[in-house]
Structure formats: C-alpha cells, structure tokens
N, CA, C and O of each residue as an XYZ file, in Angstrom:
460
protein
N     -25.797     -4.463     -0.723
C     -26.415     -5.144     -1.828
C     -27.460     -4.238     -2.457
O     -28.173     -3.514     -1.762
N     -27.538     -4.288     -3.730
C     -28.489     -3.446     -4.450
C     -29.690     -4.278     -4.886
O     -29.557     -5.453     -5.227
N     -30.843     -3.661     -4.871
C     -32.051     -4.375     -5.291
C     -32.616     -3.770     -6.565
O     -33.822     -3.845     -6.803
N     -31.771     -3.179     -7.376
C     -32.230     -2.461     -8.553
C     -32.908     -3.373     -9.579
O     -33.908     -2.982    -10.180
N     -32.378     -4.582     -9.787
C     -32.901     -5.421    -10.854
C     -33.893     -6.473    -10.379
O     -34.894     -6.728    -11.048
N     -33.626     -7.082     -9.237
C     -34.481     -8.179     -8.804
C     -34.918     -7.995     -7.372
O     -34.420     -7.135     -6.646
N     -35.853     -8.820     -6.992
C     -36.354     -8.752     -5.623
C     -35.317     -9.320     -4.667
O     -34.640    -10.303     -4.967
N     -35.210     -8.674     -3.506
C     -34.304     -9.173     -2.482
C     -34.904    -10.409     -1.843
O     -36.115    -10.494     -1.635
N     -34.047    -11.361     -1.535
C     -34.454    -12.560     -0.829
C     -33.564    -12.698      0.388
O     -32.390    -12.328      0.367
N     -34.134    -13.231      1.434
C     -33.384    -13.464      2.652
C     -32.465    -14.666      2.452
O     -32.865    -15.676      1.873
N     -31.240    -14.545      2.935
C     -30.246    -15.597      2.772
C     -29.505    -15.746      4.091
O     -29.079    -14.749      4.674
N     -29.343    -16.968      4.569
C     -28.555    -17.226      5.772
C     -27.119    -17.477      5.358
O     -26.848    -18.318      4.500
N     -26.194    -16.738      5.975
C     -24.773    -16.932      5.720
C     -24.107    -17.289      7.042
O     -24.618    -16.956      8.111
N     -22.974    -17.963      6.967
C     -22.250    -18.361      8.165
C     -20.826    -17.826      8.079
O     -20.100    -18.077      7.117
N     -20.449    -17.076      9.123
C     -19.095    -16.543      9.228
C     -18.573    -16.920     10.603
O     -19.162    -16.551     11.620
N     -17.476    -17.650     10.634
C     -16.857    -18.127     11.870
C     -17.862    -18.844     12.774
O     -17.862    -18.665     13.992
N     -18.710    -19.651     12.158
C     -19.644    -20.455     12.910
C     -20.910    -19.735     13.362
O     -21.785    -20.342     13.979
N     -21.007    -18.453     13.058
C     -22.199    -17.691     13.428
C     -23.043    -17.449     12.185
O     -22.521    -17.139     11.114
N     -24.352    -17.596     12.343
C     -25.266    -17.429     11.226
C     -25.836    -16.015     11.223
O     -26.257    -15.494     12.256
N     -25.841    -15.416     10.056
C     -26.401    -14.078      9.865
C     -27.418    -14.146      8.742
O     -27.223    -14.869      7.765
N     -28.493    -13.402      8.875
C     -29.523    -13.337      7.839
C     -29.314    -12.009      7.094
O     -29.305    -10.939      7.703
N     -29.150    -12.097      5.785
C     -28.961    -10.907      4.963
C     -29.937    -10.932      3.794
O     -30.386    -11.996      3.366
N     -30.258     -9.757      3.288
C     -31.078     -9.656      2.085
C     -30.157     -9.493      0.896
O     -29.163     -8.770      0.956
N     -30.495    -10.167     -0.178
C     -29.634    -10.147     -1.348
C     -30.478    -10.384     -2.594
O     -31.336    -11.266     -2.621
N     -30.223     -9.591     -3.613
C     -30.887     -9.797     -4.901
C     -30.365    -11.092     -5.526
O     -29.205    -11.459     -5.340
N     -31.231    -11.776     -6.265
C     -30.854    -13.051     -6.880
C     -29.573    -12.944     -7.698
O     -28.712    -13.821     -7.631
N     -29.451    -11.865     -8.473
C     -28.290    -11.739     -9.352
C     -26.995    -11.437     -8.602
O     -25.915    -11.505     -9.189
N     -27.088    -11.105     -7.321
C     -25.891    -10.822     -6.513
C     -25.553    -11.960     -5.554
O     -24.576    -11.876     -4.809
N     -26.348    -13.010     -5.571
C     -26.183    -14.104     -4.612
C     -24.809    -14.766     -4.710
O     -24.150    -14.962     -3.688
N     -24.372    -15.109     -5.904
C     -23.079    -15.786     -6.066
C     -21.924    -14.910     -5.587
O     -21.004    -15.392     -4.927
N     -21.976    -13.631     -5.920
C     -20.920    -12.707     -5.483
C     -20.917    -12.579     -3.962
O     -19.853    -12.533     -3.345
N     -22.096    -12.523     -3.361
C     -22.183    -12.442     -1.902
C     -21.585    -13.689     -1.264
O     -20.820    -13.589     -0.305
N     -21.924    -14.848     -1.783
C     -21.409    -16.093     -1.217
C     -19.887    -16.184     -1.356
O     -19.219    -16.720     -0.472
N     -19.340    -15.672     -2.445
C     -17.885    -15.626     -2.600
C     -17.266    -14.685     -1.569
O     -16.224    -14.989     -0.988
N     -17.913    -13.544     -1.348
C     -17.424    -12.587     -0.359
C     -17.476    -13.185      1.046
O     -16.551    -13.000      1.837
N     -18.550    -13.895      1.351
C     -18.690    -14.545      2.661
C     -17.570    -15.564      2.853
O     -16.942    -15.609      3.911
N     -17.323    -16.375      1.838
C     -16.269    -17.387      1.926
C     -14.904    -16.731      2.140
O     -14.103    -17.203      2.947
N     -14.647    -15.654      1.423
C     -13.364    -14.955      1.540
C     -13.213    -14.334      2.929
O     -12.160    -14.457      3.554
N     -14.258    -13.672      3.409
C     -14.220    -13.054      4.733
C     -14.042    -14.108      5.820
O     -13.244    -13.921      6.739
N     -14.769    -15.197      5.725
C     -14.653    -16.273      6.702
C     -13.228    -16.815      6.733
O     -12.682    -17.078      7.805
N     -12.632    -16.982      5.564
C     -11.254    -17.476      5.467
C     -10.295    -16.492      6.144
O      -9.437    -16.899      6.927
N     -10.440    -15.209      5.845
C      -9.554    -14.192      6.428
C      -9.704    -14.131      7.948
O      -8.712    -14.043      8.671
N     -10.938    -14.179      8.424
C     -11.168    -14.108      9.864
C     -10.606    -15.337     10.575
O     -10.056    -15.219     11.670
N     -10.738    -16.510      9.965
C     -10.184    -17.723     10.563
C      -8.659    -17.714     10.559
O      -8.034    -18.240     11.480
N      -8.054    -17.117      9.526
C      -6.592    -16.979      9.500
C      -6.126    -16.117     10.671
O      -5.150    -16.449     11.344
N      -6.824    -15.019     10.909
C      -6.458    -14.127     12.003
C      -6.660    -14.821     13.346
O      -5.822    -14.709     14.241
N      -7.768    -15.534     13.483
C      -8.040    -16.252     14.729
C      -6.968    -17.302     14.985
O      -6.505    -17.452     16.116
N      -6.570    -18.027     13.949
C      -5.587    -19.097     14.132
C      -4.190    -18.568     14.421
O      -3.331    -19.313     14.894
N      -3.952    -17.287     14.140
C      -2.641    -16.712     14.456
C      -2.443    -16.625     15.964
O      -1.312    -16.542     16.445
N      -3.551    -16.644     16.710
C      -3.473    -16.644     18.159
C      -3.262    -15.285     18.797
O      -3.304    -15.169     20.022
N      -3.036    -14.257     17.998
C      -2.764    -12.925     18.556
C      -4.039    -12.170     18.880
O      -4.015    -11.236     19.681
N      -5.135    -12.551     18.281
C      -6.377    -11.795     18.412
C      -7.443    -12.713     19.000
O      -7.619    -13.838     18.532
N      -8.154    -12.240     20.022
C      -9.108    -13.090     20.693
C     -10.561    -12.822     20.384
O     -11.290    -13.745     20.018
N     -11.005    -11.585     20.521
C     -12.434    -11.298     20.403
C     -12.895    -11.278     18.950
O     -12.140    -10.925     18.045
N     -14.145    -11.665     18.752
C     -14.724    -11.691     17.409
C     -14.719    -10.287     16.794
O     -14.439    -10.123     15.607
N     -15.028     -9.287     17.607
C     -15.039     -7.914     17.102
C     -13.657     -7.505     16.590
O     -13.537     -6.910     15.520
N     -12.638     -7.821     17.345
C     -11.267     -7.468     16.947
C     -10.851     -8.244     15.697
O     -10.199     -7.691     14.811
N     -11.219     -9.504     15.624
C     -10.918    -10.310     14.435
C     -11.585     -9.690     13.214
O     -10.973     -9.610     12.149
N     -12.837     -9.249     13.356
C     -13.560     -8.642     12.234
C     -12.893     -7.345     11.793
O     -12.766     -7.090     10.595
N     -12.465     -6.526     12.748
C     -11.811     -5.260     12.398
C     -10.484     -5.527     11.700
O     -10.166     -4.879     10.702
N      -9.713     -6.470     12.213
C      -8.428     -6.780     11.590
C      -8.627     -7.346     10.176
O      -7.872     -7.013      9.262
N      -9.632     -8.191     10.003
C      -9.921     -8.732      8.673
C     -10.325     -7.610      7.725
O      -9.904     -7.587      6.569
N     -11.143     -6.679      8.216
C     -11.563     -5.548      7.380
C     -10.360     -4.710      6.968
O     -10.261     -4.297      5.813
N      -9.448     -4.453      7.898
C      -8.246     -3.692      7.559
C      -7.393     -4.428      6.527
O      -6.897     -3.821      5.578
N      -7.226     -5.736      6.716
C      -6.433     -6.514      5.762
C      -7.057     -6.524      4.376
O      -6.357     -6.378      3.375
N      -8.368     -6.695      4.317
C      -9.060     -6.721      3.022
C      -9.017     -5.347      2.366
O      -8.835     -5.246      1.152
N      -9.185     -4.278      3.164
C      -9.086     -2.924      2.622
C      -7.688     -2.686      2.067
O      -7.532     -2.075      1.010
N      -6.682     -3.162      2.770
C      -5.305     -3.022      2.293
C      -5.109     -3.760      0.969
O      -4.522     -3.221      0.030
N      -5.606     -4.998      0.901
C      -5.513     -5.762     -0.344
C      -6.180     -5.019     -1.499
O      -5.648     -4.970     -2.608
N      -7.347     -4.444     -1.227
C      -8.073     -3.707     -2.256
C      -7.272     -2.500     -2.734
O      -7.163     -2.254     -3.935
N      -6.719     -1.760     -1.797
C      -5.949     -0.576     -2.170
C      -4.693     -0.937     -2.954
O      -4.327     -0.247     -3.905
N      -4.036     -2.020     -2.551
C      -2.852     -2.469     -3.291
C      -3.248     -2.902     -4.698
O      -2.565     -2.567     -5.665
N      -4.354     -3.647     -4.818
C      -4.811     -4.097     -6.138
C      -5.173     -2.918     -7.026
O      -4.830     -2.890     -8.208
N      -5.862     -1.955     -6.453
C      -6.203     -0.764     -7.236
C      -4.955     -0.017     -7.662
O      -4.872      0.479     -8.786
N      -3.988      0.064     -6.767
C      -2.738      0.747     -7.084
C      -1.968      0.026     -8.168
O      -1.368      0.661     -9.035
N      -1.980     -1.308     -8.125
C      -1.275     -2.098     -9.128
C      -1.946     -1.991    -10.491
O      -1.270     -1.988    -11.520
N      -3.272     -1.904    -10.501
C      -3.999     -1.822    -11.763
C      -3.752     -0.500    -12.466
O      -3.605     -0.444    -13.687
N      -3.709      0.546    -11.686
C      -3.608      1.846    -12.335
C      -2.990      2.879    -11.407
O      -3.683      3.749    -10.879
N      -1.686      2.776    -11.216
C      -1.017      3.739    -10.345
C      -1.067      5.138    -10.952
O      -1.095      6.125    -10.217
N      -1.078      5.239    -12.267
C      -1.187      6.548    -12.904
C      -2.543      7.180    -12.622
O      -2.630      8.368    -12.309
N      -3.592      6.388    -12.732
C      -4.935      6.910    -12.456
C      -5.068      7.289    -10.990
O      -5.713      8.285    -10.660
N      -4.461      6.500    -10.109
C      -4.532      6.806     -8.678
C      -3.851      8.133     -8.385
O      -4.377      8.947     -7.625
N      -2.694      8.356     -8.978
C      -2.016      9.619     -8.711
C      -2.763     10.775     -9.364
O      -2.739     11.894     -8.851
N      -3.424     10.521    -10.485
C      -4.212     11.566    -11.128
C      -5.396     11.966    -10.262
O      -5.819     13.122    -10.272
N      -5.929     11.003     -9.510
C      -7.042     11.293     -8.607
C      -6.562     11.859     -7.275
O      -7.379     12.222     -6.429
N      -5.258     11.938     -7.080
C      -4.726     12.477     -5.844
C      -4.726     11.484     -4.701
O      -4.626     11.889     -3.543
N      -4.836     10.196     -4.985
C      -4.848      9.172     -3.947
C      -3.433      8.697     -3.691
O      -2.741      8.268     -4.614
N      -3.002      8.772     -2.450
C      -1.658      8.352     -2.058
C      -1.749      7.026     -1.320
O      -2.129      6.993     -0.150
N      -1.401      5.924     -1.999
C      -1.541      4.606     -1.387
C      -0.601      4.430     -0.206
O      -0.955      3.768      0.769
N       0.581      5.008     -0.277
C       1.506      4.893      0.852
C       0.950      5.582      2.088
O       1.116      5.092      3.205
N       0.295      6.708      1.892
C      -0.341      7.394      3.013
C      -1.459      6.531      3.591
O      -1.622      6.458      4.809
N      -2.222      5.886      2.730
C      -3.297      5.014      3.197
C      -2.730      3.846      3.995
O      -3.302      3.461      5.016
N      -1.618      3.278      3.545
C      -0.985      2.180      4.272
C      -0.512      2.650      5.648
O      -0.696      1.947      6.642
N       0.095      3.835      5.707
C       0.546      4.374      6.993
C      -0.633      4.580      7.939
O      -0.551      4.271      9.128
N      -1.722      5.102      7.399
C      -2.901      5.336      8.225
C      -3.483      4.021      8.743
O      -3.913      3.951      9.894
N      -3.502      2.972      7.904
C      -4.015      1.678      8.339
C      -3.118      1.078      9.422
O      -3.621      0.494     10.381
N      -1.786      1.215      9.281
C      -0.881      0.720     10.319
C      -1.112      1.474     11.621
O      -1.078      0.886     12.703
N      -1.345      2.769     11.512
C      -1.627      3.579     12.703
C      -2.926      3.141     13.361
O      -2.993      3.030     14.586
N      -3.972      2.886     12.552
C      -5.241      2.416     13.098
C      -5.070      1.059     13.778
O      -5.652      0.808     14.833
N      -4.265      0.186     13.163
C      -4.041     -1.132     13.745
C      -3.324     -0.996     15.087
O      -3.677     -1.682     16.046
N      -2.334     -0.130     15.164
C      -1.621      0.082     16.425
C      -2.547      0.657     17.488
O      -2.475      0.266     18.653
N      -3.407      1.573     17.096
C      -4.361      2.162     18.034
C      -5.328      1.099     18.542
O      -5.634      1.056     19.734
N      -5.811      0.238     17.642
C      -6.694     -0.859     18.043
C      -5.987     -1.821     18.986
O      -6.562     -2.253     19.985
N      -4.733     -2.158     18.669
C      -3.973     -3.046     19.545
C      -3.892     -2.482     20.948
O      -4.109     -3.191     21.931
N      -3.579     -1.208     21.030
C      -3.420     -0.557     22.322
C      -4.752     -0.474     23.073
O      -4.801     -0.720     24.279
N      -5.820     -0.132     22.373
C      -7.115      0.054     23.026
C      -7.747     -1.263     23.456
O      -8.414     -1.316     24.489
N      -7.549     -2.324     22.684
C      -8.221     -3.588     22.963
C      -7.391     -4.560     23.791
O      -7.912     -5.582     24.237
N      -6.124     -4.269     24.004
C      -5.265     -5.174     24.772
C      -5.826     -5.463     26.171
O      -5.851     -6.626     26.573
N      -6.275     -4.452     26.927
C      -6.822     -4.777     28.254
C      -8.062     -5.668     28.199
O      -8.278     -6.478     29.100
N      -8.872     -5.530     27.161
C     -10.078     -6.348     27.037
C      -9.745     -7.805     26.748
O     -10.438     -8.706     27.222
N      -8.701     -8.041     25.981
C      -8.325     -9.416     25.631
C      -7.873    -10.185     26.850
O      -8.050    -11.401     26.913
N      -7.288     -9.494     27.830
C      -6.834    -10.166     29.047
C      -8.020    -10.715     29.830
O      -7.869    -11.669     30.593
N      -9.190    -10.129     29.652
C     -10.376    -10.623     30.333
C     -10.780    -12.009     29.848
O     -11.424    -12.757     30.584
N     -10.409    -12.361     28.613
C     -10.829    -13.620     28.017
C      -9.751    -14.701     28.081
O      -9.933    -15.787     27.530
N      -8.661    -14.422     28.729
C      -7.575    -15.418     28.818
C      -7.868    -16.440     29.870
O      -7.069    -17.352     30.085
C-alpha cells in the first residue's frame, strides 16, 4: 500500500477467520477490501477442495493461482506487448506448475502430521 496521498490508517482485515492489522491509505481502502475478499474466497476454495491442509500451503497455492490469473489476463490484454517485452507466458505457466509440484513434494510429509 502506498501512502503518497493520504495518511495511513490501521485497518483490521479477516482472511480465513484470522484477523490481521494492516496500514492502508484512505484512498486505497476499498481496493484493499476487495483484494481481501478475493483472497479469502480463493483460499477457502482451496481449503474446501480437501487436498491442502496447512494455512501456509493454502496461502501459497492461492498466491500461485492468483499470479497465474494475472499473467493470463495480462497476456489476453496485450499478447503483442508481452512478446515485445520478451515475456513468455507459457514459460511462466510451466515454471508455476513446477513450483506447485515442488511444493506438493516438500509439504506432503508435513500434511500427514495434521491428519
């Protein structure tokens, strides 16, 4: 969050039932609350799938999914501009799938502790 225009104010947000205190400029409050709602929705979708147990893993998977959505949206908006900048969306997708597989492998033993 940027504090360029207005004073930051403390704001309590709730994600997956946990409360976090964040600083946010008044003019960014609505956008932050929309982002919180979207993140909470994504994290709850992942949790309800039953494949992911820990909050940390749910957060990482949600971040990967949201990053993927962003990259796809950027690619759809301007694939010509993306290629002009040298950005390869397919490579980014492959890398995200690889990261997800690595996370699955690394965190699988930890999830068994919570069963």
